[in-house]
C-alpha positions as CSV (number, residue, x, y, z in Angstrom):
1,M,-13.6,-20.3,-4.3
2,T,-13.4,-24.0,-3.5
3,V,-10.3,-25.6,-2.1
4,Y,-9.8,-29.2,-1.1
5,F,-7.7,-30.6,1.7
6,T,-6.8,-34.2,2.4
7,R,-5.7,-35.7,5.7
8,W,-3.7,-38.4,3.9
9,T,0.0,-37.7,4.6
10,G,1.6,-40.5,2.7
11,W,2.5,-38.4,-0.3
12,V,3.3,-35.1,1.5
13,K,6.9,-35.0,0.3
14,Y,5.8,-35.6,-3.2
15,L,3.3,-32.8,-3.3
16,S,4.9,-30.2,-1.1
17,Y,7.9,-29.4,0.9
18,K,6.2,-27.1,3.3
19,S,3.3,-27.4,5.8
20,H,0.3,-25.2,5.3
21,D,-2.4,-23.5,7.3
22,I,-5.5,-21.5,6.6
23,H,-5.1,-18.2,8.4
24,Y,-8.3,-16.7,9.8
25,P,-8.2,-13.1,11.3
26,G,-6.4,-13.6,14.5
27,K,-6.7,-17.4,14.4
28,T,-5.2,-20.4,12.7
29,C,-7.5,-23.1,11.7
30,D,-5.3,-25.9,13.1
31,H,-8.3,-27.8,14.5
32,T,-9.0,-28.9,10.9
33,L,-5.6,-28.7,9.2
34,Q,-2.8,-30.6,10.8
35,Y,0.9,-30.2,10.2
36,N,1.0,-32.4,7.1
37,D,-2.4,-31.6,5.7
38,L,-2.2,-31.1,2.0
39,L,-3.7,-28.6,-0.4
40,I,-5.2,-30.3,-3.4
41,G,-8.0,-29.6,-5.9
42,D,-9.2,-27.2,-8.5
43,I,-8.4,-23.8,-7.2
44,V,-9.8,-20.5,-8.5
45,S,-6.9,-18.4,-7.5
46,E,-7.4,-15.0,-9.3
47,S,-8.1,-13.4,-5.9
48,L,-5.2,-15.0,-4.1
49,S,-1.5,-14.6,-4.2
50,N,1.3,-17.0,-3.1
51,V,-1.1,-19.9,-3.8
52,F,0.1,-23.1,-5.5
53,D,-1.0,-23.2,-9.1
54,F,-2.3,-26.5,-10.4
55,E,-2.8,-25.0,-13.8
56,G,-6.5,-26.0,-13.8
57,A,-5.9,-29.7,-12.9
58,T,-8.2,-31.4,-10.4
59,V,-6.1,-33.7,-8.2
60,I,-7.9,-35.6,-5.4
61,F,-5.8,-38.2,-3.7
62,D,-7.0,-40.9,-1.4
63,K,-5.6,-43.9,0.4
64,N,-5.9,-46.4,-2.4
65,D,-3.5,-47.8,-5.0
66,S,-5.2,-46.1,-8.0
67,D,-4.7,-42.7,-6.5
68,R,-1.1,-43.5,-5.6
69,E,-0.4,-44.7,-9.1
70,R,-2.0,-41.6,-10.5
71,A,0.2,-39.4,-8.2
72,Q,3.3,-41.1,-9.5
73,Q,2.3,-40.3,-13.1
74,E,1.7,-36.6,-12.4
75,E,4.4,-34.1,-13.0
76,E,5.8,-33.0,-9.6
77,P,4.3,-29.7,-8.6
78,K,6.2,-26.7,-7.3
79,A,6.5,-26.2,-3.5
80,M,3.5,-24.4,-2.2
81,H,3.3,-21.3,0.0
82,S,0.9,-20.6,2.8
83,L,-2.6,-20.1,1.6
84,Y,-4.5,-17.1,2.8
85,V,-8.3,-17.5,2.4
86,P,-10.1,-14.1,2.0
87,L,-12.0,-13.7,5.3
88,P,-14.0,-12.7,7.2
89,M,-16.5,-15.0,5.3
90,R,-20.0,-14.2,4.2
91,S,-20.7,-17.9,4.1
92,S,-18.7,-21.1,4.4
93,H,-19.4,-24.8,3.9
94,V,-17.3,-27.8,4.9
95,Q,-17.9,-31.3,3.6
96,K,-16.0,-34.5,4.2
97,F,-15.8,-37.0,1.3
98,R,-13.8,-40.1,1.8
99,N,-10.6,-38.7,3.3
100,T,-10.9,-35.3,1.7
101,W,-12.1,-32.1,3.3
102,R,-13.8,-29.5,1.0
103,F,-14.1,-25.8,1.9
104,T,-16.2,-23.4,0.0
105,V,-15.5,-19.8,0.9
106,A,-17.4,-16.7,-0.4
107,R,-15.4,-13.4,-0.3
108,Q,-17.0,-10.6,1.7
109,F,-15.3,-7.5,0.6
110,E,-15.4,-6.0,-2.9
111,L,-13.6,-2.8,-2.2
112,V,-10.7,-1.8,0.1
113,T,-10.4,1.9,0.7
114,F,-7.4,3.6,2.3
115,D,-7.0,6.9,4.1
116,V,-4.1,8.7,2.5
117,Y,-2.3,10.9,5.0
118,S,-0.6,8.6,7.5
119,A,-2.2,5.4,6.3
120,L,-0.4,5.2,3.0
121,F,2.1,8.0,3.3
122,D,4.7,8.9,5.9
123,I,3.9,12.5,6.2
124,E,6.7,13.3,8.7
125,A,9.4,11.7,6.5
126,S,8.0,13.7,3.6
127,L,7.7,17.2,5.2
128,I,10.5,17.3,7.7
129,P,13.3,17.3,5.1
130,V,11.6,20.2,3.3
131,L,11.0,22.2,6.5
132,H,14.2,21.6,8.3
133,P,16.7,23.5,6.1
134,V,14.6,26.7,6.6
135,L,13.8,26.2,10.3
136,Q,17.1,24.7,11.5
137,G,18.6,26.7,14.4
138,K,15.4,28.7,14.8
139,V,12.7,26.3,16.1
140,D,12.2,22.6,16.7
141,T,11.3,21.3,13.2
142,L,9.4,18.3,14.4
143,A,7.4,20.3,16.9
144,F,6.6,22.8,14.2
145,F,5.4,20.2,11.8
146,R,3.3,18.4,14.4
147,T,1.6,21.7,15.4
148,W,0.8,22.3,11.7
149,R,-0.6,18.9,11.3
150,S,-2.6,19.1,14.5
151,K,-4.2,22.4,13.5
152,Q,-4.9,21.1,10.0
153,L,-7.0,18.3,11.5
154,E,-8.6,20.6,14.1
155,Y,-9.6,23.0,11.3
156,T,-11.4,20.2,9.4
157,L,-13.4,19.4,12.6
158,I,-14.3,23.0,13.1
159,N,-15.4,23.3,9.5
160,N,-17.7,20.3,10.0
161,S,-19.2,21.9,13.1
162,L,-19.8,25.5,11.8
163,N,-22.3,24.4,9.2
164,D,-20.8,27.1,7.0
165,E,-19.2,27.2,3.6
166,Y,-16.9,24.2,2.9
167,V,-13.2,25.2,3.0
168,T,-11.0,23.1,0.8
169,F,-8.2,21.0,2.3
170,R,-5.5,22.9,0.4
171,T,-6.9,26.2,1.8
172,I,-6.9,24.7,5.3
173,T,-3.4,23.5,4.8
174,R,-2.2,27.0,3.9
175,R,-4.2,28.7,6.7
176,T,-2.9,26.4,9.3
177,L,0.7,26.9,8.0
178,D,0.2,30.6,8.5
179,Y,-1.1,30.0,12.0
180,T,1.9,27.8,12.9
181,L,4.4,30.3,11.6
182,G,2.8,32.9,13.8
183,R,2.7,30.5,16.8
184,F,6.5,29.9,16.4
185,D,7.2,33.6,15.5
186,Q,8.5,32.8,12.1
187,S,8.0,34.4,8.7
188,L,8.5,33.0,5.2
189,Q,8.4,34.3,1.6
190,E,5.2,33.5,-0.2
191,S,7.1,31.2,-2.6
192,V,8.4,29.1,0.2
193,K,4.9,28.8,1.7
194,E,3.6,27.6,-1.6
195,E,6.4,25.1,-1.9
196,W,5.6,23.7,1.6
197,V,1.9,23.4,0.8
198,D,2.6,21.8,-2.6
199,T,4.7,19.1,-0.8
200,W,1.4,17.6,0.3
201,D,1.0,16.5,-3.3
202,H,4.3,14.7,-3.4
203,L,4.5,12.6,-0.2
204,I,6.6,9.6,0.4
205,P,4.7,6.3,0.8
206,W,5.4,3.9,3.6
207,P,8.0,1.3,2.4
208,E,5.5,-1.5,2.1
209,A,2.6,0.5,0.7
210,D,3.0,-0.2,-3.1
211,D,3.6,-3.9,-2.6
212,I,0.6,-4.3,-0.4
213,L,-1.7,-2.4,-2.8
214,A,-0.4,-4.7,-5.6
215,A,-1.0,-7.8,-3.5
216,I,-4.5,-6.8,-2.6
217,K,-5.4,-6.1,-6.3
218,D,-3.8,-9.5,-7.2
219,R,-6.3,-11.1,-4.8
220,G,-9.2,-9.7,-6.8
221,Y,-10.2,-6.6,-4.7
222,A,-10.7,-3.1,-6.0
223,I,-8.8,-0.4,-4.2
224,G,-9.6,3.2,-3.5
225,L,-8.5,6.3,-1.7
226,L,-11.0,7.8,0.8
227,S,-9.5,10.9,2.3
228,N,-9.9,14.5,3.6
229,G,-7.7,15.6,0.7
230,D,-9.0,17.6,-2.3
231,T,-9.7,15.5,-5.4
232,A,-6.7,17.1,-7.3
233,M,-4.4,16.4,-4.3
234,L,-5.5,12.8,-4.1
235,K,-5.0,12.2,-7.9
236,A,-1.5,13.5,-7.6
237,L,-0.7,11.1,-4.8
238,A,-2.4,8.2,-6.5
239,N,0.0,8.7,-9.4
240,I,3.0,8.1,-7.1
241,F,2.2,4.4,-6.9
242,N,3.0,1.8,-9.5
243,T,-0.3,0.1,-8.6
244,K,-3.3,1.6,-10.3
245,I,-5.9,3.1,-7.8
246,D,-9.4,2.2,-9.0
247,H,-11.4,4.8,-7.2
248,I,-10.8,8.2,-5.5
249,F,-13.3,9.4,-2.9
250,S,-12.6,12.9,-1.6
251,C,-14.4,14.8,1.2
252,E,-14.6,17.6,-1.4
253,Q,-17.4,15.6,-3.0
254,T,-19.6,15.8,0.2
255,G,-18.7,19.2,1.6
256,H,-17.8,17.6,4.9
257,Y,-14.7,16.2,6.5
258,K,-14.1,13.0,8.4
259,P,-15.5,11.6,10.6
260,H,-18.8,12.8,9.0
261,A,-20.9,9.8,7.9
262,S,-21.3,11.1,4.4
263,I,-17.6,10.5,3.7
264,Y,-17.9,6.8,4.3
265,E,-21.1,6.6,2.3
266,L,-19.4,7.8,-0.8
267,P,-18.1,4.5,-2.1
268,L,-21.4,2.8,-1.2
269,K,-23.5,5.2,-3.2
270,A,-21.0,5.4,-6.1
271,L,-20.6,1.6,-6.5
272,G,-23.9,0.2,-5.1
273,L,-22.2,-1.6,-2.3
274,T,-23.5,-2.6,1.1
275,P,-21.5,-1.5,4.1
276,N,-20.2,-5.0,4.7
277,Q,-18.7,-5.1,1.2
278,L,-16.4,-2.3,2.0
279,L,-13.3,-2.5,4.2
280,H,-11.7,0.8,5.2
281,L,-8.1,1.1,6.3
282,A,-8.0,4.0,8.7
283,S,-5.2,6.4,9.3
284,G,-5.9,7.1,13.0
285,P,-8.3,6.9,15.8
286,T,-10.7,9.6,14.5
287,D,-10.9,7.9,11.1
288,A,-11.5,4.5,12.7
289,F,-14.2,6.1,14.9
290,G,-15.9,7.5,11.9
291,A,-15.8,4.3,9.8
292,K,-17.2,2.2,12.7
293,A,-19.9,4.7,13.5
294,A,-21.0,4.5,9.8
295,G,-21.2,0.7,10.1
296,I,-18.2,0.1,7.8
297,P,-15.7,-2.7,8.7
298,C,-12.5,-1.1,9.6
299,A,-8.8,-2.0,9.9
300,W,-6.1,0.2,11.4
301,A,-2.4,0.3,10.7
302,N,-1.6,1.7,14.1
303,R,2.0,2.6,13.9
304,R,2.2,4.6,17.1
305,G,0.1,2.5,19.4
306,E,-2.7,5.1,19.7
307,L,-6.1,4.5,21.2
308,V,-9.7,5.2,20.1
309,L,-11.5,7.6,22.5
310,D,-14.5,5.3,22.8
311,P,-13.8,1.6,22.8
312,K,-17.3,1.0,21.3
313,Y,-15.8,2.3,18.1
314,N,-12.6,0.3,18.1
315,P,-11.6,-1.0,14.6
316,D,-12.3,-4.7,13.8
317,W,-8.6,-5.3,13.1
318,E,-5.4,-3.6,14.2
319,F,-1.8,-4.2,13.2
320,P,1.5,-2.2,13.3
321,D,1.7,-1.7,9.5
322,L,0.0,-2.3,6.2
323,K,1.3,-5.9,6.0
324,G,-1.4,-7.0,8.4
325,L,-4.0,-6.4,5.7
326,L,-2.8,-9.6,3.9
327,E,-3.8,-11.6,6.9
328,I,-7.4,-10.7,6.6
329,L,-7.9,-10.5,2.8
């Protein structure tokens, strides 16, 4: 992608009604682009959203009368939005020609993968309304669910360590439900147990999730799910979104659970990617730990302000929700 900027401010009101910045991860490039700097040029914008569309026209203005006359003859363009350049960059090049700055940016990532449980879906908001009518007045529903979830994750780690037969995530979900019922001295009919387990196939996405997935695809990236869930469970959840999920990578395909390195290698082997061409959006500290240990660039929507056990494996980017992804893609 090549974009052009000019430092000539004489026609700013003509070309745009807003100021513009290029946003780097955690940094604004204001040392090059000042308040009234202006986006011009021939833009290949298939991989970007909210970018001014010149409809293929190449418009390079300079401080001379011919350029000013040409500007007056052009149809007034629409007001522009902020331009987000897909970074981090694999390579970049800056040239100055007359009063025009030229930036050439190569996109690094080809695929963005998402953990499912917690990263894309609000599992507490999904399960609590199902559990509460049955547990109300008997036990603390939130404590019950968090115990179930904690034991579900604990079982996956135990299954990794035993070097024994792989246990499917649905089976783990059922076994840990039975454990939690015993822990809280509760009993349920088999039909209710099955309903509660099946709810994991019909979770509620975070409010921004579908829009963020759509925006990332609009910027030219493929998107995928990379999760502990069984393939059938992940396919059911993928169908909840209006945005088409391009790839589904399940731990079931490897016989191991996160944070085993084989999980993070799945998309690399399937699509012939290098680790730096994949960005993984982690669900929690263990997932971030695994991705970084596998050499995969990692972002984390850390909604609860958690910490990674070993700072050496901190994610590359961290933000409070999925919207932060649009600042780095």
